N, C-alpha and C positions, 0 to 999 in steps of 0.2 A: 670381532673388531678387526683392525688392520694387523693384528698379531694374535698368535696363539698364546694364551696365558702360559708363561714358561715354567710355572710351578707344575709342570705337567706330570710329575711323578708323585705329587701329593695326591693321596687318594681322596676322592670326593664321594660322599654318600649318594647312592643311586636309589631313588624311591621306587618307581613302579617297574619292578623287574618282570611284571606280567608282559611287558612290552618286548619280550624276547623275539628276535627275528632270525632269519637265516638266509642262506644264499638263494638267489632266484631259482625258481623251479624250472628245470628244463624238461621237455618232452611230455608235459602234461597238457593234453588236448583241451581240458576244461578250464585251464588257467590262461587268462589273457593278460599279457604284460603291458601292452600299450606302447606308446612312444618312449624311447629311452631319453635319459638326461642329455646325452650328447646330441641326439636328433633334435630335441627341442631347442638347445642352445644354437644349433646350426640353422634353425628355421629363420633366424634373424641375422643378417650379414652386415648391419650397421655398427656404428661405434656405441659403446655404453653411454647412457645419458642419465642425468639426474631426474629426480621426481618420483612420485607415487609413494605409497606406504606398503609395508608388509605387516600382516597380523598373524601371529602364530600362537598356538595354545601353550599354556603352562600347566602341566599335570600336577605340579606341586608348587605352591607359592613360597618364595624364599623367606627365610626367617629374618634376613637383613641383606644389604648389598655392600657390606664391608668385606674386602677381599681376605681378611685374616680372621674375623670372628664368625664368618659364615662358612659352612662346610657343604652346602647343598649344591648339586649340579646345576639347578635352575638359577641360583644366584650367580655362579661363575659365568653362565651363558649370557647374563645381562651385564655385569660390571666389567667384563672384558672389553666391552665397547666404550667404556667410560675411562678406565685407568690403563696405563701402559707401563712397560718395563724396559730395561736396557736392551734386551734381546727378544727376538721372536723366532718362531719355527718357520723354516722355509716351506713354501707351499708346493714343493715338488721334491721327489726323491733326491738325496737320501734323508730329507727332513731334518737337516742339521740346523744349528743356531745361525742366525744372521743378525746384524745390528738393527735396532729400532731407535730408541732414544740415544743409545751410545753411538759414537762415530764409527766404532769398529769393535771386533772381539777384543777382550781384554789382553793386555800384555801379561803373561803368566811366567812366574819364576820356575826354574828347573825343578825345584822341590815341591811344586804345586801348593805353595803356602801363601804366595803374594800375588795379588791380582790388581792391576792398574787400569782404571777406567777413564775414558775421555767422553764427556757428555756433549751432545750437539748444543749449539748456542741459540737455536731458533725455536726452542720448545716453549709453548705458552699454555698455561692452564685455561680453563674455560672462562675465568674471570679476567683474563688478560695478563695476569702476573706470570713472570718468567719462572719456569721450572728449573731448579738448579740442584747441584749435588747436596745442598743443605736439606732439600726435601728428601733426597735419597737416604741421607744419614738419619734424618728424623724418622723415616719409615722403618729403617732397621732398628732404631731404638724402640719404636712402637711394637714391632714384632717380638723383640726380646724382653720387653718390659714384663717382669714376673707377674704383674697384675692384669695384664691384657689376656682375655680369654681366647687365646689362639693356640692351644696346646698342640693341635695337629701340625702347625707350621714350625714351631720352635725347634724341633729336632733337626731340621734341615739347616739351621743357622747356628747350632750349638758350637761348631768349630770355628765360627767367625769370631776371632778373639778381640780385634780392635780395628779401627778405621782411622785413616789420616786424611782429613779434608784439606787438600792443598789450596783449592779456591773453588769458585762457583761451578767450575766445569771439570775439575780433576779430583779423583778420589782413589786412594789406595786402600785395599782390604788385606788384612793379615789374618791368616787362619792358624789355629793351633796344631792342626794335623791335616794331612791331605785327604781328599775325598774325590772319587772319580767323577762325581757330578757337581763339583763346586761351581763350574761355569754356568751350568743350568740353573742352579739355585741363586747364586750371587747375581746373575743377570736376569733372573726371572720374576722378581717380586714386583708387584704393582706399586708404583711410586705415588704416595699420597701428598697433598699440599699441607705443609707444616702450618701455614698461616691460618688454615681452616680448622685443623684438628688440635692445634695447641696455641690458640691466640694469646694466652696468658704467659706463654714461654716457660711452662713448668719444667720442661726438659731441655730448654735451649742452651743453658750453660753447663749442662752435664754431658760427659763424654758417653759414647756408646758403651764403653766398658763399664762405666759406673751404673748406667741404667740396666744393663744386662745382669749385673750382680747387685741389683738394688736391694734385694732381701738381706744382703750382708750388712747394709747400713742399719736396717731395722734390728737385726740380731745384735749388733754391737750396742745400739742405743738401749735396747731392752736389758742387755747384760749389765750395762753400767747403772741402769735404774734399779735393777733387782739385786745386785750383788755389790754392796758398798766396799767389800774387802778385796775385790779383784784389783790386781796391780797392772801396770802398763805391760810388764814383761809376761804376765799371764793372760793378757787380753785375747790373743789369738787362740790359745788353748781353751780358754773359757767359752769363747764363741763357738768353737768347734764342738765342744762337749754339749753345749746347748742344742746345736743342730743334730748331733748324734742321738741324744736322748729322745728328741722329738720324732726322729725318722728311723730308728734302728729296726723297728718291727716291719715297716713297709719295705725297706731296702733288703732285708733278709727274708722276705716273704713269710714273716711270722715265725721264723725258725729260731730267732734270738730276740729276747726283749731286755729292757734295762735292768729288770730285777735279776735276771740270769747273770748279768755282768757283776752287779753288786754282790751277789752271793758267791761268785767265783773268785773275786778279788778281795781278800780281807782288808779291813781298815781303809777302804777306798776314800771314805769321806774325810779322812785326816790328811790326805795328800794334797799337795799344791796342784793347780790346774795342769801344769806341764807334766808332773809325775803321774797324775790320773790318766792323762791322755796317752802317755807312753805305755803304762800298764794295760790299759784297755786295748790299745793297738796290738800289743803282743798277744793278748788273749784272743783277739779276733783273727790275727794272722795264723794262729795255731788251730783255729776252728774252721773246718771245711766250709761251713755256711757263712763265714765272716768276711769273705772276699769283697762283696759289695759294700759292706760297712767300712772296710779299710779304704776302699776307693773313695767313699764319702768323706772320711777323715782327711785324706790327702787333698781332695778337691776343695773342701771347706777351709782347711788351713791355708791353702794357697790363695784362694779367692779373698779371704779375710785380710791376709798380708798385703795382697795386691791392691785391695780397695783402700786400705789405710795409706798405702803408698801414693794414692792419687790426691791425698789431701795435703796442702802446704803446712797445715798445723802439725802434721806428724814430725816434720823436721825440727820444729820448735820443741816438741815434747822430748824427742830424742836428745836434743842438746841440753835439756834441763833435768833429765830423769835421774841423774846422779845426785842431785840435791833434793829430790822429792820422789817418793815412790810412784806417784802418778800426777805429774804437773798438768795443769789445764784440763783436768778430767771433765769438768762440767762443760767446758767449751767444746770438747770432742763429742760428748754426748748430744749437745745441742745441734751441732753441725750434722751429725749422723741422723738424728731424728728429723731435722728439716729436709734433708735429701730424701730420706725414706718416705716421708709424708708426701713430698712432691711427686715422687715416682708412683706411689700408690694412688694418689688423687688423679693423676693423669690416666692411669690404667682403668680406674673405675669410670671416669668420664668417657674414655675412648670406647669402652664396651657398650655405652648407652648413647653415644654421640648421635646428634640429629642427622649427620651425614650417612649414618648406617641405613636410615630409611629414605633419605633424600640426598643422594651423592651429587650435589649440584656443581662441584668443582673437580674435574679430572683434566686429563690432557688428550683423551681419545677422540676419534672421529664422530662420536655421538655424545650428546649432552642429555642429562636427566631432565625430563619434563614433569612427570608426576607419577605417583604410586597410589592408586585407589585400592585399599585393602579388599581382597576378595574379588576384585574386578580386573585390574590391569596395571602394568607398568609400561610407561611410554618414554621413549628416547627420541630426541630430535637430531637431525644431521647437524654437525658442528660446521657452520659456514665459515668460521675463522680457523679451521684446523690447520696446524702447522705444516702438514704435507700438502695442503691445498684444498679448496672447497670441493673439488671434483674427485677427491680420493675415494670417498664412499658415495654411493649413488642414491639410495632410497632416502626420502625425506624424513620418514618416521619408521621406527621399529616399535611395534605394539605387541607386548607380551600379555595375552589375555588369559586370565585364570579360569581354566576349565578342567576341573580335576576328575571329570568322568569321561572315559574313553568314548562312550556312545554319543554323549553330548558334543564332544569335540568333532567327531566325524560328521554329525548332523550339521554343525556349524560350518564345516568345510564345504559340504555339499550345498548349503544355503548361501554361500558367499560371505558369511560373517567372519570366517577365518581363511587365510591364504595358505598356511603351511602347518602341517602336523609333523612334528619331529619324529614321532614314533607311533605307528599303528600297532594294534594287537595282531596276532597271527590270523585270527578269524577275519578281522577287517581287511587285512592285506590279501588273503586268499579268496575270500568269498564276498564280503560286503562292498568291495570296490571292484569286483570282477565283472563290470558291465561296460559295454562300449560307450554308453552315455556318460559315465563317470570319466572314462579315459579320453573322451573328446576334449575335456576341460582340465584334466589334472594329469600330472606325472607321478607315478609311484615307482619307488626304487628301493634298493637296499645298500647299506654300507656298514662297515664294522669299525668299532673303536674298542680299545682294550677295556674290558669290564668283566665282572662275574657276579653271580648271585650266590647266596649261601644261607644255610641255617646255622646260626651261631649258638653254641652251648657255652654258657658262662662257666669258665673252668674253675672259678672259685666257689661255685655253688656246691653244697654238700652232695648232691646227686652226681653232678657232671665233673667233679674234680678227678674222677677215675677215667683214665683214657680208654679202658675196656668198655665202659659204659658208653662213652662217646662213639667208639667204633661200632658198638651194637646199634646205636641210633642211626648211624650211616647205613648199616645193613638193612634198616627198616624203611629207607626212603626209596621210593620207586622212581629213580631218576630216568631209567630208560623208558618206562611207560609214560612218564610225564613229558619227556622229550618227544616221543613218537605220537602220543594221543592228545596231549594238551597243546603241544607246540608244533604238531604235524611234522616232526623231524627237523624243524628249522632251528636247531640249537645243537651245541656240542658240549658234552659233559667235560668238566675240567677237574683237575686234582690239586691245583695250587693257586697261588696269588699272582703269578706272572702272566703277561700277555700270551694268549694261546698260540699265537703265530710268531712269537719273538724268540730270540736265541736263548733267553734265560729259562724258558719253560722246559721242564724235564718230561718229554713225551714217553719215556720208558716206564713211568709209573702207571700201573693199571688201577683204574677206579674200582673200589669195592662194589660188589653187586648187591642187588636187593636179595636178601637171604634171611628170612625170619628164623630158620633153624639155627643158623650161625649166631644170630643176635641172641637167641635164648641161651645158647651154649656159653657165650661170652658173659651174659648177665649172671648165669648160674655160677660160673667160675669166679665172678666178682662178688659173690655172696648174696645175690638177690633171689628170693623165693617167696611164694605166697604162704607165709607162716600161719596166718589166722583164717585162711579160707575165704576171704572176702573178694577174691578175684584180682587184688592189687598186689604187686610184688612188694616185699618188705626187706629191709636190711637194718639190723639193730633197731633203732627207734624211728627210722625213716620209712615212709611209704613213697612209692614211686609215682608221685603226682607233681606236675609242674605246669607252668603257664607259658604259652608261646605268644609273643607279641608280634603283630603284623601291622603295617600301615593300612588304615581304613581306605577302602576303594580299590585295593589291588586285587583284581579278579584272579590272576594267576596265583598269588599268595594264598588267597582264600581256597582255591581248588587244591593246591599242593598240600597245605597243612590239614585240610579236611580229610583228605585221603590218608595222610600220615596218622591223624588222630584215630581213625577207625582201625588201621593196622596195629597201632600201638595198644589199643584196648584189647585186641585179640590175644596179646601176649602178657597182659596184666599191667599195663602202664596207662595212667590217666593223664591226658594232656588237654588242658583247657586253652581255648583260643581267645585272645584279647585284641580287639581292633582299636587303634588309636589314631587320631588326627596327626598328620605328619609332624607339625612343630612340637606337639606334646610328646609324640613318640620319640623324636630325636632328642629334644632338649631336656625333658624330664626323666626319661628312662635310659635311652641308649647312651648318651654322653655321660650320664651319671653312673653307668654300669649297674643299673637298678632293674634287673630282669632275670628270669630263669633261662629263657631261650628266645631267639628272635629270628625273623626273616628279614634279610637286608641284602645289600650289594655294594660294590665299589666300582667307580670309574677311575682309571689311572692312566699312566703314560706307557709308550712303547718300550721304554726302559725305566727302571725304577729302583728305589732303595726301600726295602721292606721295613725300615726302622719305625716309621710312623705307626704302622698297624700291628707289628709283630714283636717289637722289642719290649722287654719287661719295663723299661722306663716309660713306655707309652701306656702302660696299664695303670699308672698313677693318676689320681684326680680324674679329670675329664679327658684324658688322652684317648687316642683313636684305637688303642688295643682294648676295645669295648668288652671283649669276652675274657679278659684277664689271663691270657695265655702267658705263662712265664716258664722259660726253659733256658737254662744256663748255656747249654751247647748252641742253641739257636741264637742266643744273644751274641755269643763269641763269633759265630759265622757271619752274622749281620755286621758286626763291628769290623771284622777282618775284611769283608768284601768291600766295605766303604772306602778302604785305603788301598785297594788292589787295582792297579792300572793295567795289568795284564788281563786282557779280556777273557782268554781261555781259563786262566786260574780263577777269575771271578765267577765265571759261569759254573765251574766245578764246585765252588763254594755254595752257590745258589742251588745247584742240584742236590747237594748234601742237605741243605736247609729244607728243601721240599720233601726229602725222604723223612725228615723229622716231623713235618706237618702231616705227612701221610700216616706215619706211625701213631701220632698223638691225636689226630682228628679233632682239633679244637673247633673247626668248622666241618660241616658237611658241605663241601663245595658243590655247586649246582651246575650252571651252564654259562658258557660264553657264547654270545649270539650276535647276529647282525640286527641293526635297527631297520625299520621299514617306514620311511617317510612318504608323504604325499604333499604336493604343492601345486598351486595354480599355474597353468601353462604360460601365463603372461610373463613370468619371471625367467630371465636369461642369466647367463654368467654363473650358473650353478655348478659347483664341484663338491665331491665328497672327499674327506681326508681321514687318514687313520689316526688322527689325534682329536681329542675332544674339543668341541662338541661334535665334530665330524663335518662341519660346514662353516663358512665365513660369510655372514650376511652383508658385510661391506663390499663384497664382490657382486652381489645380486643387483639386477637392474630391470627396468621395464621399458620397452620401446615407447616413444611418445604416443603413438597411435593406440597403444593398449593400456595406457595408464588409467587407473580407476579413481585415485584420490588426488585432490589438489590441495 
């Protein structure tokens, strides 16, 4: 759309990593490049004009078009033309932030904790209603609602503690701690219309802080229902104990459980809630595995006190508590229950809202027309766009679902599709290497930050051992796959950062394909064929596992088929399971329900690894799909987030990458360039180093070449 989605550092799942590409081939006499993008743009010297359509293929159909509950790259490429944010990315170096819906960059306090925003007064949603800061606050509430299924997004707003809505155009954001990317995230969220997503006003009279800590209200209500003896003075401790008992195993990575605590502290049941909590905290403080649980105690106690402080009833209770052990107990329980139910109800409704399938009201230069499942998603140019009718040029953006690469190329050649975002290497080098094709189409290359990987679920009984994971990396023929399957048009990577960015540690040397070293590592880890059936064993385990791949990915099919044969030769049985994308992602990957998988990420030129690599993101449906949990890595991620000295932050990230290299939670594969092709009638085409790599609102067709009316 008219802006790059500013949550550019949130990682987006990349489906068909078979679409690896590389730099243009120079010096190859058999390869015909054809006209360049620049030459084709220059072939028309008139002004940009409106009209015509563009039809491009979608290799994976989005699961929804909600900016926060959808994680697919295809969804992002569509809804970014419908919704907008405070800031956008400049379309020229150095690719910094610039205002979009905001009048200017935010006024920032010296301690990087307070951000003051001023909204433009002329923004209108597609239904004509003014977009105000109330919609921005509503969107932040939706993001942090504990029942909204947007776990990949929440970590980026965890430090946004509260907001002050001054009026319809002015908003102040208060953060609990600094973060070097606060401006990117606080200015980068897509603003949703409150009147569409919350017509019943379930969250309208609740503060951002109350919604963010909504589960605390439920915890208090449940405690009051289940424990008639709890006193007012013991309420905070009681609620904290409830949360701790429920979460102790997950936060300590199963190293401490509730029974351990009860056994270690005699007569615990006889103590008051405050005494219990103090004793338990002392026990956990002395236990090297108890640090995360101590943090949970402190956070839960504080949030419970703070939540109670938001209720006017609390002051009345405090004034009367001397005459009654717990005055107005029922009233407090009722209020907390009502607030919690409203927050939960909104979250459930938001996850399934009809706007997720039909986002009819946004503020961007394109409006939703229709979505025919399995066929296409169509957007129309917004003729009442707040920046003017001529800001975008093409009358329609048609995203046609063609999940097969061969069918997509045939459709392009037949004129049924105008733009292929990504061709396969074979298509780029050979199947489009004819003068007839190049008379009508431009093919090119561009790169955006991305990588593919083989993920080993670290909590799996087989893959919990880092030596096993390293052995698996030694069994992957990365160089052969790059040279023979991808014709050298890819670059092996060793970590999660942009290959050509300053955060990437280029001193790390990728592990080579080395079956002998793999066997040595497995033997040292205790794996051997004890029963002579040809499969390695350890204790009661046999080395058999399942590799999940998205159906239709030719490169994934080739890669894992080669790997399966190589693994079999050393006594490992790997079965391949192919799943349709939405099932693959929603039923297995996001539920952390797999042994190993083939997947990838698209991300930003700079980024924060917390979403994908922090232990907190391994919970529930977080983006740490492979359950990588490492205390040192967590500490580096947390420290880097608040480090504003770029050199020091880079040093932390390099240290973090050394941990990944040692632990091998992934076998990192390749960072590549994409290989698009499009019809020559389109002008104003540019490639960018941020996703998706192009901006269709810039493209146009001269009047004499227009195809669709």
